[in-house]
N, C-alpha and C positions, 0 to 999 in steps of 0.2 A: 520939198514941199511940207512946210511945220503940221505937225493936226493939228492945229487951230487954225491953218487955210484950205484943212483935206473935209475937217466938221463941216468947214463953213460949204464947203465941194460936195457934202455930200447929202446937206441939207435943203441945196438947191439941188442937186437932183431928183430928191423925193418931194420938194415941191411941182418939178417940171413932172414927175407920172400921176401928181394930186393932179396939177392943172389938164393933164392932158386927159386924167377919166371927166376931168369936168365940164371938157370941151367938146371930146368927142361917147361921150356916154355909157363907153361899153364896159364891162365889169365880167365876169366870167368867173365864175365860179366850180374849181374841179376838186377830187377826193386829194388827198396828200402822195395819194402814188401818183398819180397827173404830175402834180408840182410837180413831184419830183424827174419827173421823166422831162419835163421844160426848163427844171432847172439845170440839166445832167446835159442838155443842148448848146447853153452860152458856154459864155465863158465869162469868169467872174461877174455875176450874175448881181444887180445890186436889190436885196428886199429893203419892206420895211415888214416890219414888226411888231405886235403890240401885245401886251397881256390881258384881258379882258375875263368880265362875267361877274355875275353876281353871287349866283349861288355855286358858281363851279368854274372853277376856270376852266379856260382857254388861251391859247396861244392864236390871233390872227398872221394871216402872212401875203404880202401882198406882193408882186410884179412883173414887172412889165416886159413882154415878147413880139418881137415881127407887130409893132403896132398896137395890142391887145392888152389889159392888166385881165392879173388869173389871183385870184385870192385862194386861201383857200382857210379853215380853221382843223384844228388838233387840240386833241384836251393835254396831251402830254406837247412837249416842246419838238421840231423838230429837226434832224439830223439835217447839215444844209453842209453843202461843198465844200472844201478848207477853202475857196479862192473865190468865195460870195465876200461880199459891201455889206454888212447891216447896218439897218437902220433902226433903232432905235424908236419908236414911235409911247407916249404917250396913251395915246387912243385912236384907231381907221373906223369908223364909223361904216358900215357897208348897206345896202338900200334892202329893206326884206323882199 
């Protein structure tokens, strides 16, 4: 698979997660420790990450696991498992 094809596949997967969230409305906020626990249960997790913040930088993370979308935020970048497929997004919008 070429890098362009891999990029398109990764973007399609990220879009699928976003569409699944819109369709189901299930979005679960967890602390970073719980997010790491979820990632540890997965083989080659697909994680969407974006940097945000107005006054202080924050890192937002999103992953789909067993039909639910889990998200967390951190003041520092998270350590992710080496087999993680990371999608760098411009923005992740989370409802309040």
